N, C-alpha and C positions, 0 to 999 in steps of 0.2 A: 939399738940402733937400729932398729924398726920405727921405733917413735921418734928419731930423730930424721929420718925420709918422710914418714910421714908430714912432722909440721913445718920440713922445709917446700914441702908437696902444698899444702893447708897456704902457706904465705906465697907459692906461685902461683897458686888461681885465687887468691885476692888482690894481687897483682896487676893481673892479665884481667879481670871483672875491673875494678879500678879505672885501668884504662880502655877498655871497653864504653864505660860508662862516660869517660870525661870526652871522650869523641864524638860520642852520637848525641851526648848532652847538645844543645842551642844555646843552655847560656856560658858566655865568657865573665869568668871570676876578674876583679876591677883588679888584680895585680898577680903580674906572673909569679909561680910560685919561688918563694925565699930573698925575694926582689926587696922587698920590704930590711930587712935584717942587716944588709950589706952597704946602707948608702945608696944616695942620689943618683952617684954615676953605674952605679953596677945595677939599678933600677930600670933609666933608662936604657943600658946597651940589651939588660934580657928582655925590656919592651919590644926591641928591635929585632928582636931573636923569636920573640913571640909571634911576634909580627908575621916575619917572614915565614913563618911556622903556620899558620894560620890562610895565608896567601897559599904554599904549597899543596894546603890540605881540600883547596877553594870553601875556605869555611868567608873567606872577606875578599871583595873582586878588586880589579887595580886600582881605581881609581881612591878607594876606601885605603885598602896599600900607599898610595900616593901621600894621601892624607895624614895618614897617621906617621909617616917618617918625616915628612916636613917638619911635622908638631915637632918630633923626636929631635930634630935638627936644630930648634931652635929651644930643647929642652922642657916640651915640654909633653906630655904623656896626652893624648887623642883616646879618647875612652867614647864610642859612638853606642846610643841606644842601639837593641838590638830590634830586629825586622822585626812591624807587626803585619802579622796576614792577617 
């Protein structure tokens, strides 16, 4: 019973560390997770949700958000290069 509790705790900690690393990293992956397995329309819908999340977390500005959404409305993904400081 204790082994199961330790395993669940370890999985929870791994998930927390992964989420923190994903939120802190400056690199945005090319595709939202699992989008490529479900087809083009699902990928565009996931990209829309992904962009909304980036905007809500302050990772992109309003102009970039509008440019991405306009591209998605026309069926294209707009991936901007990461900003160089």
